[in-house]
N, C-alpha and C positions, 0 to 999 in steps of 0.2 A: 916838394917836387918843383924842380927844376919849370921857368915860365919856360915855353918853346914856341917856333912861328915857323917851325922844321916842313920841306913838303918831298916828301921822297920821290924816286922816279916814277918811273908809271907800270911802271913790270911789278907783277904780283911777286912779292916776296915770301921765300919758306920763314925764314925764323922773324918776329916781330918785336918790337921792342916798344916799351912806353917812353916816350924819350921826352915827356913834359905837357904841361897845361897849357892850354892856345885861351888866353885873357883877350882875341878878340872877339871867338867866339864863343867863350859863355855865358852866358844871359841870363837873366831874370826870366820867367814866362810869365805867362797869367794864368797859366793851367793850374790848376788848383788842387790838384794832384800829383806833382810833383815842383814844381814853380823855377825850379833849375834846373839850366843843360848845360853842363861840361863836361867842357871837349879837349879833351887828353890827343897830342898827337903820338900818331906810331912813326916808330924809323920805316917801314913799306904800309902797302897797299898789300891788305889781306884777299886771299883766295878765297872762294866762296867757299873751296872744304874746310880753309881757317877758321873763317866766320863758323861757322858752323857746329864744328869742334871748341870753338869757345866758349860760341853758347850753352853748348854742354856742357863746359866745364864749372860755367860759372854758376847752374843751375845747383851742380851739383854740392860747390863750396859755397853756396846757401841753401841746401837742407831746408835748414828750421825759418827759413826766410819766406819761402814763395811771392812773396810782395814783392820782392827784387828780381825776378827772376825777368819781370818786363823791362825793369827800370836800365837796360842796358844795350846800349848798339852801335853797330861797326859802319860807320857811314865814310866810303872813299880811306882815306888814309889815317884817319880820325873812331875812337873811342867815346861817344858818350856814354854820358851814365844822368837820367833825370834824378837827382836827388843834392838836398842844400854843399854849398864845396864844404862849410864845416862836419856835415855827419860824415860826406867822403872822404875827408883829410881824416878823421877819428873813426871811420867803422870799417871803408868802403875800398881803400884802396891801398892796403894790402893785399884783399882778397883778391884786387882784381890786377895784380902784379901776380899771385896764385896762381888765376885762373889764364895766363897773356905764359907763363914759365910751362905751365901745366902742357897748352893747348902746342907750346913751342914742339915740346916733345910727342907727343902724341902724332900731332900733322907729321914733325922729320922722319918717324917711324916708315909711317902711313906713305906719305914719300918714298921711302928708301925703297919698300915692298914693292910700288907700282913697275910692272912690265920696262924690259929697258934701263931698267938704272940698276945697276951695279951690288 
């Protein structure tokens, strides 16, 4: 994953991508249950609807690991995962990318089906 400090426009985005790891914000914490907050820059600011879909997709893709369900958050134009960086790189990054892709697909369909959209 590339290092990034990307800052998107303030307009909520329909399609969102993980742009890179934000090393400036990623840090170790004193919280014993997760110890790290790892920040990924997103290509845009997700809407509340996108965020809700993403959290559902994250749970769906981690059905056998409910301990991970609350270890991810969307904050402004960041995707934050509360796990050690090595564990993210080895186990969770692919799932994060799959969840983002599935979310984009579902969100795009829901936006297209809204009244007033062709």
